[in-house]
Each structure stands twice: as structure tokens, then as C-alpha cells.
PAZAGU-585884 format. One record per residue (C-alpha): z, y, x; residue in three letters. Coordinates in steps of 0.001 Angstrom, whole numbers, plus 500000, padded with zeros to 6 digits. Layout:
N
ZYXala/...
***
This chain:
211
955134382396912225met/951124381328912423pro/949879379999915281ile/946526379918913915ile/944912383152912565asn/941438383194911187ile/939375386237909619lys/935914386194908105asp/934532383457910408leu/931290382202910353glu/930410378911911676ile/927148376669912506gly/924870375784914987tyr/921966377357917073asn/923070380449914683lys/922165378439911449lys/925273379153909177thr/927020376315907754ile/930136378455906386ala/931414381909906421lys/933827384052904929asn/936830381758906169ile/940179383285906101thr/943223381627906529phe/946699381092908697gln/948322377980909554val/952232378007910397glu/953554376818913484glu/955309373088913315asn/953178372204909896ser/950029370318908836cys/947179372520907547thr/944581370544905619cys/940968371224904702ile/939381369212902073phe/936237369298901072gly/932710366837900705glu/930751365784903312asn/928501368469904765gly/930563371259903672cys/931146372293907203gly/934904370854907688lys/934216369059910920thr/932157372080912465thr/935013374147911562leu/937459372259914303leu/934832372158916797lys/934836375728916753thr/938373376083916550leu/938891373802919665ser/935993375741921528thr/933422372517921523leu/930790375031919972ile/930910379200919328pro/931303380720916653pro/928597382910914994ile/930622385731913634ser/934382386747912648gly/937877386249914427glu/939900383232915154ala/943210383034917477tyr/945214380370918556leu/948381380893919894asn/947230384445920531gly/943949383354922420tyr/940846384471920884ser/938128381585921064leu/936279383045924104asp/939266382331926092lys/937939378568926345val/940252377115928931trp/943592378468927328gln/942652377216924014ile/941946373534925415arg/945055373532927359lys/947251374071924160ile/945181371831921964ser/943694368222921468ala/940774366606919163phe/941081363173917828val/937475362682916627phe/936442360444913552gln/937154356854913847asn/934358354592914345lys/933730350953915570asp/934514350015919454glu/932819347673921536asn/935185344386920722lys/934748343517924448asp/935990347140925695phe/938506346205928684pro/940874348453929132leu/944309347764927676leu/946016350154925014thr/948537351802927497lys/945724352483929633asp/943669354332927358ile/946810356590926486val/947585357282930148leu/944265358886930422met/945546361632928290gly/947487362871931414arg/944720363103933487tyr/943812366706932341arg/947354367229933536ile/947402365265936449asn/944331363879937744pro/945223362618941118tyr/947916360067940445lys/950211358234938171thr/953946359656937989thr/956933358440936511glu/956785361409934420lys/953192360238933230asp/954653356855932417arg/957643358034930391glu/955416360197928671thr/952673357619927316val/955964355515926274gln/957209358417924497lys/953826359117922500val/953213355563921977met/956761355209920479glu/955778358275918254lys/952474356868916702thr/954048353279916523asn/951880351942918960thr/954008350749921428trp/954195347274920581glu/950202347370921264leu/950524348514924749arg/949228345146926395asn/946602344705923837glu/942959345435924571pro/941829348486922895tyr/938664346893921567gly/940491344469919630arg/942579346597917712leu/942185347245914039ser/940567350617912448gly/944353351952911763gly/945737350628915242gln/943050352153917123arg/942985355672915087gln/947161356013915616arg/946368354836919526val/943632357713919678asn/946567360282918436ile/948705358694920900ala/945946359618923556leu/945901363304922324ser/949400363638922196leu/950094362479925714ala/948342366091927349ser/951231367629925248glu/949196369875923321pro/950659372707920711lys/947852372400918256ile/946108368853917115leu/943079368893915385phe/942232365564913298leu/938441364627912089asp/938584362760908832glu/941715360560910435pro/941666358265906988gly/938026357096907480thr/937052353309907721tyr/940824352562907058leu/942406350041904245asp/945014351513902150thr/948151350223904278lys/946634351379907561ser/946380354684905828arg/949868355000904467asp/951023353718907959ile/948725357017909363leu/950276359250906868ile/953821358521907900glu/952759358855911467thr/951492362674910634ile/954362363193908585asn/956598362571911320asn/954602364284914196leu/954380367583912396lys/958055368194912504glu/957143369255916252asn/953832370223916395met/950944372081914563thr/947966369749912886ile/945110371031911303leu/943315367876909536ala/940334367891907901val/939184364997905189ser/937473364134901824his/940323361912900775tyr/942361364094898351lys/945254361367898330his/945289361863902138phe/945595365509902017thr/948140365985899206asp/950166363590901203ser/950413365371904446val/949277368931903866gly/952021371466903738asp/948761373841903334gln/945681372511901885ile/942505374958901583tyr/939002373470899937glu/935857374165901500met/932870374032898937lys/928797373258899949leu/
***
């Protein structure tokens, strides 16, 4: 059953169109990938669906909510931004980074449920063994999986991944692919990438966006 329904969506910034006539569906508990060159509007699409920017026109429904239902959509979704180099002296431990994902559920104190959820999502993303490592000292692939664990900590129904394989070596990308394939059994993932190997390896459905 589709959890995301998009029809004739037009997206862009400040009413300047980047892409239009976007129509597709995303099935629940699957991974759908958007493939395309840089600049074709892939990231803009994710930002629109996650309510970070408004659409220009058209329709999109996530779990039955239209895009004007901002807080309802944000409660059921999480966004993992493109991996970038971090400050090597960043002081927080990895487990503390992931715990931050619980704050939108319980911002006032850390409970046993929070700690159990952190361990659960870190085990799912193969990062539990890194829990006491400084986040800033992690490799690019490790950091990307921790970022996914951070997003999973809020227990979303829908996970948006923006170019998750960027800046990763082959081994790290293969570990990430395995992680995503395990996650999609119990949640909906919408990922964008310009790496065809990545989209072919994780996508149950693959759509192409063109410039």
C-alpha cells in the first residue's frame, strides 16, 4: 500500500521552478530511489516532501497528510542530510549524538526507554561498537551510519536519505547498502543518489530525474 502519493508536483525555491510534473508513489516498508545528475532537483524534492521548503504547486500526501500538515509530517519522518566532513575535535561521543534523536519525543529527561532505543537503532545500523567513540573521529562511512541511527531514534515511519553514498569508499558504501536493505523491511525509505550502483543495490523502485 502506498504511504507516499505524489501527483503533478512542482518544486523549487522562491517560486523559481527546478522540476515539475513529478508523479509517483512509494510503497510502505520499501526503499524507493530517485536517480539523477547533480542539479536535477533530487535534494529539492526531499526537502519539499519533508516540509523544509513549500511546493510551488501539485499534490503530495505522506501517510495521508498533505504537505501543509507540517508538524504531522515531521512527527512521522526523518531526514538524513548529505554526509560532509566534520570537525575532528567535535567533543560528543557517538551514543550521545544518537540520543539527541530522542529529544523530539522526550526533551526533558533521558529515560530507560530512550537508552534502550539508542542501543536498538545503533545495533540496527552496526554502530553500537562505536558508542564510546568521539563522533568527530569517525570515518565517513561510520558517520553516515551514525547519522541514520540518529534519525531512527525518533522512530519515524518514513526516512529520507540525501546522497547517502557520497564521499564513501567502496567498502563503506557496501556496508551502508547492507544497512539500508535491512532497515527497509520495517520502514519506508526514500533515497536520492547519482550513484547508479547504489540505487540498483537498495531500490525496490527506481525513478530517474533529468535536468
